[in-house]
C-alpha atoms as a printed R data frame, in Angstrom:
    type eleno elety resid chain resno       x       y       z
1   ATOM     1    CA   MET     A     1 149.206 101.831 150.099
2   ATOM     2    CA   LYS     A     2 151.594 104.108 148.205
3   ATOM     3    CA   ARG     A     3 150.089 107.164 149.893
4   ATOM     4    CA   VAL     A     4 150.523 105.628 153.359
5   ATOM     5    CA   ALA     A     5 154.160 104.809 152.603
6   ATOM     6    CA   ARG     A     6 154.753 108.380 151.395
7   ATOM     7    CA   THR     A     7 153.105 109.835 154.479
8   ATOM     8    CA   LEU     A     8 155.237 107.650 156.744
9   ATOM     9    CA   ALA     A     9 158.390 108.554 154.811
10  ATOM    10    CA   VAL     A    10 157.660 112.295 154.955
11  ATOM    11    CA   GLY     A    11 156.802 112.049 158.654
12  ATOM    12    CA   ALA     A    12 159.968 110.077 159.428
13  ATOM    13    CA   ALA     A    13 162.152 112.463 157.431
14  ATOM    14    CA   PHE     A    14 160.803 115.495 159.252
15  ATOM    15    CA   ALA     A    15 161.032 113.713 162.618
16  ATOM    16    CA   LEU     A    16 164.756 113.264 161.916
17  ATOM    17    CA   ALA     A    17 165.023 116.905 160.883
18  ATOM    18    CA   ALA     A    18 163.195 117.959 164.059
19  ATOM    19    CA   GLY     A    19 165.544 115.862 166.172
20  ATOM    20    CA   ALA     A    20 168.623 117.370 164.548
21  ATOM    21    CA   ALA     A    21 167.245 120.904 164.825
22  ATOM    22    CA   SER     A    22 166.223 120.385 168.447
23  ATOM    23    CA   LEU     A    23 169.626 118.948 169.314
24  ATOM    24    CA   ALA     A    24 171.539 121.797 167.659
25  ATOM    25    CA   VAL     A    25 169.414 124.578 169.135
26  ATOM    26    CA   GLY     A    26 169.156 122.790 172.489
27  ATOM    27    CA   MET     A    27 172.946 122.545 172.736
28  ATOM    28    CA   ALA     A    28 173.204 126.287 172.131
29  ATOM    29    CA   VAL     A    29 170.573 126.985 174.795
30  ATOM    30    CA   SER     A    30 172.383 124.656 177.226
31  ATOM    31    CA   ALA     A    31 175.625 126.521 176.596
32  ATOM    32    CA   VAL     A    32 173.933 129.839 177.327
33  ATOM    33    CA   TYR     A    33 172.377 128.436 180.515
34  ATOM    34    CA   ALA     A    34 175.769 127.075 181.616
35  ATOM    35    CA   ALA     A    35 177.487 130.407 180.879
36  ATOM    36    CA   MET     A    36 174.874 132.145 183.024
37  ATOM    37    CA   GLY     A    37 175.277 129.611 185.829
38  ATOM    38    CA   LEU     A    38 171.710 128.365 185.458
39  ATOM    39    CA   ALA     A    39 170.656 124.737 185.827
40  ATOM    40    CA   GLU     A    40 168.653 123.045 183.115
41  ATOM    41    CA   PRO     A    41 165.120 122.328 184.344
42  ATOM    42    CA   VAL     A    42 164.095 118.738 185.035
43  ATOM    43    CA   PRO     A    43 160.698 117.754 183.556
44  ATOM    44    CA   SER     A    44 158.061 117.267 186.258
45  ATOM    45    CA   TRP     A    45 157.367 113.678 185.158
46  ATOM    46    CA   LEU     A    46 161.050 112.817 185.698
47  ATOM    47    CA   GLU     A    47 160.855 114.389 189.153
48  ATOM    48    CA   ARG     A    48 157.870 112.142 189.918
49  ATOM    49    CA   LEU     A    49 159.774 109.155 188.556
50  ATOM    50    CA   ASN     A    50 162.715 110.019 190.828
51  ATOM    51    CA   ALA     A    51 160.542 110.467 193.926
52  ATOM    52    CA   ALA     A    52 161.675 108.312 196.810
53  ATOM    53    CA   GLY     A    53 159.460 105.343 197.538
54  ATOM    54    CA   ASN     A    54 158.063 104.850 194.042
55  ATOM    55    CA   SER     A    55 157.279 101.188 193.582
56  ATOM    56    CA   PRO     A    56 158.098  99.529 190.250
57  ATOM    57    CA   GLY     A    57 154.368  99.526 189.505
58  ATOM    58    CA   GLU     A    58 154.092 103.268 190.185
59  ATOM    59    CA   ARG     A    59 157.131 103.962 188.009
60  ATOM    60    CA   ALA     A    60 155.571 101.907 185.187
61  ATOM    61    CA   ARG     A    61 152.299 103.864 185.538
62  ATOM    62    CA   ILE     A    62 154.172 107.183 185.318
63  ATOM    63    CA   ILE     A    63 156.059 106.057 182.217
64  ATOM    64    CA   ALA     A    64 152.893 104.658 180.586
65  ATOM    65    CA   SER     A    65 151.012 107.880 181.286
66  ATOM    66    CA   VAL     A    66 153.763 110.057 179.856
67  ATOM    67    CA   ALA     A    67 154.175 107.760 176.842
68  ATOM    68    CA   GLY     A    68 150.446 107.808 176.095
69  ATOM    69    CA   GLY     A    69 150.381 111.582 176.201
70  ATOM    70    CA   ALA     A    70 153.606 112.067 174.263
71  ATOM    71    CA   LEU     A    71 153.073 109.433 171.592
72  ATOM    72    CA   LEU     A    72 149.339 109.666 170.981
73  ATOM    73    CA   LEU     A    73 147.480 112.558 172.592
74  ATOM    74    CA   ALA     A    74 149.986 115.369 172.009
75  ATOM    75    CA   PRO     A    75 150.685 114.577 168.348
76  ATOM    76    CA   LEU     A    76 146.984 114.281 167.521
77  ATOM    77    CA   ALA     A    77 145.761 117.298 169.491
78  ATOM    78    CA   GLU     A    78 148.680 119.639 168.876
79  ATOM    79    CA   GLU     A    79 148.923 118.922 165.159
80  ATOM    80    CA   ALA     A    80 145.176 119.333 164.711
81  ATOM    81    CA   LEU     A    81 145.326 122.680 166.512
82  ATOM    82    CA   PHE     A    82 148.623 124.130 165.304
83  ATOM    83    CA   ARG     A    83 149.167 122.639 161.846
84  ATOM    84    CA   GLY     A    84 145.506 122.008 161.013
85  ATOM    85    CA   LEU     A    85 143.532 124.962 162.306
86  ATOM    86    CA   LEU     A    86 146.112 127.674 162.953
87  ATOM    87    CA   GLN     A    87 148.623 127.105 160.160
88  ATOM    88    CA   GLY     A    88 145.873 126.339 157.662
89  ATOM    89    CA   TRP     A    89 144.063 129.561 158.571
90  ATOM    90    CA   LEU     A    90 147.288 131.602 158.463
91  ATOM    91    CA   MET     A    91 148.407 130.153 155.114
92  ATOM    92    CA   ARG     A    92 145.188 131.406 153.538
93  ATOM    93    CA   ARG     A    93 145.907 134.923 154.812
94  ATOM    94    CA   MET     A    94 149.653 135.443 154.453
95  ATOM    95    CA   ARG     A    95 152.801 134.104 152.874
96  ATOM    96    CA   ILE     A    96 153.611 130.526 153.818
97  ATOM    97    CA   ALA     A    97 156.903 131.505 155.484
98  ATOM    98    CA   TRP     A    98 155.113 133.953 157.792
99  ATOM    99    CA   ALA     A    99 152.406 131.394 158.569
100 ATOM   100    CA   VAL     A   100 155.036 128.784 159.462
101 ATOM   101    CA   ALA     A   101 157.001 131.284 161.585
102 ATOM   102    CA   LEU     A   102 153.951 132.485 163.505
103 ATOM   103    CA   THR     A   103 152.716 128.932 164.019
104 ATOM   104    CA   ALA     A   104 156.167 127.937 165.327
105 ATOM   105    CA   LEU     A   105 156.291 130.827 167.800
106 ATOM   106    CA   LEU     A   106 152.809 130.071 169.127
107 ATOM   107    CA   PHE     A   107 153.518 126.315 169.318
108 ATOM   108    CA   ALA     A   108 156.675 126.937 171.355
109 ATOM   109    CA   ALA     A   109 154.971 129.492 173.592
110 ATOM   110    CA   ALA     A   110 152.078 127.110 174.275
111 ATOM   111    CA   HIS     A   111 154.528 124.648 175.827
112 ATOM   112    CA   GLY     A   112 155.274 127.212 178.548
113 ATOM   113    CA   SER     A   113 159.018 126.684 178.928
114 ATOM   114    CA   VAL     A   114 161.579 129.425 178.455
115 ATOM   115    CA   TYR     A   115 164.322 126.791 178.355
116 ATOM   116    CA   SER     A   116 162.755 124.773 175.533
117 ATOM   117    CA   PHE     A   117 161.249 127.704 173.608
118 ATOM   118    CA   ALA     A   118 163.970 128.004 170.931
119 ATOM   119    CA   PRO     A   119 164.315 124.252 170.327
120 ATOM   120    CA   LEU     A   120 160.524 123.961 170.048
121 ATOM   121    CA   VAL     A   121 160.423 126.750 167.449
122 ATOM   122    CA   ALA     A   122 162.852 124.700 165.339
123 ATOM   123    CA   VAL     A   123 160.851 121.514 165.908
124 ATOM   124    CA   SER     A   124 157.614 123.264 164.980
125 ATOM   125    CA   VAL     A   125 159.076 124.512 161.704
126 ATOM   126    CA   CYS     A   126 159.912 120.892 160.829
127 ATOM   127    CA   PHE     A   127 156.374 119.758 161.665
128 ATOM   128    CA   SER     A   128 154.978 122.624 159.564
129 ATOM   129    CA   MET     A   129 157.125 121.568 156.626
130 ATOM   130    CA   ALA     A   130 155.860 117.999 157.069
131 ATOM   131    CA   ARG     A   131 152.318 119.361 156.701
132 ATOM   132    CA   ILE     A   132 153.244 121.264 153.554
133 ATOM   133    CA   LYS     A   133 155.243 118.453 151.934
134 ATOM   134    CA   GLY     A   134 152.867 115.726 153.118
135 ATOM   135    CA   GLY     A   135 149.758 117.543 151.955
136 ATOM   136    CA   GLY     A   136 147.785 117.146 155.183
137 ATOM   137    CA   LEU     A   137 147.979 116.370 158.871
138 ATOM   138    CA   ALA     A   138 149.053 112.722 158.765
139 ATOM   139    CA   ALA     A   139 152.748 113.434 158.067
140 ATOM   140    CA   PRO     A   140 153.188 115.999 160.884
141 ATOM   141    CA   ILE     A   141 151.350 113.681 163.290
142 ATOM   142    CA   VAL     A   142 153.784 110.892 162.383
143 ATOM   143    CA   ALA     A   143 156.741 113.297 162.684
144 ATOM   144    CA   HIS     A   144 155.521 114.562 166.059
145 ATOM   145    CA   ALA     A   145 154.966 111.063 167.448
146 ATOM   146    CA   LEU     A   146 158.374 109.829 166.261
147 ATOM   147    CA   TYR     A   147 160.109 112.946 167.596
148 ATOM   148    CA   ASN     A   148 158.396 112.547 170.976
149 ATOM   149    CA   ALA     A   149 159.291 108.841 171.042
150 ATOM   150    CA   ALA     A   150 162.964 109.657 170.520
151 ATOM   151    CA   ALA     A   151 162.862 112.443 173.118
152 ATOM   152    CA   LEU     A   152 161.147 110.173 175.638
153 ATOM   153    CA   ALA     A   153 163.634 107.361 175.001
154 ATOM   154    CA   ALA     A   154 166.551 109.788 175.425
155 ATOM   155    CA   ALA     A   155 165.114 111.180 178.668
156 ATOM   156    CA   LEU     A   156 164.562 107.694 180.066
157 ATOM   157    CA   ALA     A   157 168.026 106.534 178.998
158 ATOM   158    CA   SER     A   158 169.572 109.596 180.618
159 ATOM   159    CA   HIS     A   159 167.506 108.960 183.757
160 ATOM   160    CA   VAL     A   160 168.695 105.338 183.974
161 ATOM   161    CA   ALA     A   161 172.307 106.428 183.424
162 ATOM   162    CA   HIS     A   162 172.165 108.756 186.428
């Protein structure tokens, strides 16, 4: 029971760190985009949610699908791949800092968004630290799920406000 509580605490702490890092770096990226006269991209799932003619049932299905992916599938699959396989392999071959940095760059690149690349590097570093401090994959999975939950809630709240 003590180990579960520690894992949850480490995961929650690094989820908060990831949120703060993402917010800080994201604000800088937004400022650069604004200075260049570029619009921030709208996630495709929000575009589908905004589509004219969506029934309440269809909107609920879109939200449920996104939530399932963001809160369960992505944390499990991405942490197993990036923190489990990749970071674990890299940490056996190089200094931890280099392993974390390379993992973060590849994690951000895998998401395929120029706009969110820098914030995702910061988020990935937090998840990597959760793996190191938590001693396994459970803490970064918790951190990832909590971070995604907060990001999803913020996106939905912003969507409702507009």
